[in-house]
Structure formats: structure tokens, C-alpha cells
C-alpha positions in Angstrom: -59.1 11.3 32.2 -58.6 14.5 30.2 -62.3 14.5 29.2 -63.2 14.7 32.9 -60.9 17.7 33.4 -63.3 20.1 31.6 -66.1 19.2 33.9 -64.2 19.3 37.2 -62.1 22.4 36.5 -58.8 20.7 37.5 -56.5 18.0 36.2 -56.2 14.4 37.2 -53.1 15.1 39.3 -54.9 17.9 41.1 -57.8 15.7 41.9 -55.5 13.0 43.2 -53.8 15.5 45.6 -57.0 17.2 46.7 -59.4 14.3 46.9 -57.6 11.0 47.3 -54.7 11.9 49.7 -55.0 10.6 53.2 -52.8 13.3 54.6 -53.0 17.0 53.7 -50.4 18.3 51.2 -49.4 21.0 53.6 -48.7 18.4 56.3 -46.6 16.4 53.9 -44.6 19.5 53.0 -44.1 20.3 56.6 -42.8 16.7 57.3 -40.4 17.0 54.4 -39.2 20.4 55.6 -38.7 19.0 59.1 -36.8 16.0 57.9 -34.6 17.8 55.5 -33.6 20.5 58.1 -32.9 17.9 60.8 -29.3 18.2 62.2 -29.0 14.4 62.1 -29.3 14.5 58.3 -26.3 16.8 58.2 -24.3 14.4 60.3 -25.3 11.5 58.1 -24.1 13.5 55.1 -20.7 14.1 56.8 -20.3 10.4 57.4 -21.1 9.5 53.8 -18.8 12.2 52.5 -16.0 10.9 54.7 -16.6 7.3 53.5 -16.6 8.4 49.9 -13.5 10.6 50.4 -15.1 13.6 48.5 -17.9 16.1 48.7 -21.4 14.8 48.1 -23.0 15.0 44.7 -26.7 14.9 43.8 -26.4 11.3 42.6 -25.2 10.3 46.1 -28.8 10.1 47.1 -28.5 6.5 46.0 -25.7 5.7 48.5 -26.3 2.3 50.0 -23.2 2.0 52.2 -25.2 1.5 55.3 -26.4 -1.9 54.2 -25.1 -4.7 56.4 -22.3 -6.5 54.6 -20.1 -9.2 56.0 -16.9 -7.4 55.1 -17.8 -4.2 56.9 -17.8 -4.0 60.7 -20.2 -1.3 61.7 -18.5 -0.9 65.1 -15.5 0.6 63.2 -17.7 3.3 61.8 -20.1 3.7 64.7 -18.2 2.9 67.9 -20.9 4.5 70.0 -23.4 1.8 69.0 -23.5 -1.4 71.1 -25.2 -3.6 68.4 -25.9 -6.3 71.0 -22.2 -7.1 71.5 -22.2 -6.3 75.2 
């Protein structure tokens, strides 16, 4: 791959982003910006922080407490959701 770099004038990673992507890099960046600035994300962060009983840390990105588990009743945490229970 590096041998090709001198003929193309850019690196393998650059070529992947500019030639092989199905969506423009600027569009991807805009999607991430829109997602990360959504007010819903802030609300989810508050819920997770409350469940953990502390401020969020960087490693909390791996939080998996929203997985369905038999010992957790989601109605207790999300009473506004019907979840098909009538």
C-alpha cells in the first residue's frame, strides 16, 4: 500500500475516505454533530447518571443498562412507556 502512496499523492486512509466511501465525509460529520447535540442524548445521560448514582465518566460509553433483563422492570424506569401492557 505504501508503494502506491507515492504515485497517488495521498495515503491509503485518505484514498479510502475520498474514493470508497458511499457517503460524503462532511455529511457523516454533520450527522455526528446532529446526533451528539440532540437534547434526547442529554436526557439519556441524566438517566444513566441517576442509575449509576454518580457523574458520568468517559468509560460509561460502554453502559449496557438498557438491555432487557428479567430482574429489571422497565416500567419502573420509564413509566411513560406502555410496552404493550395495555
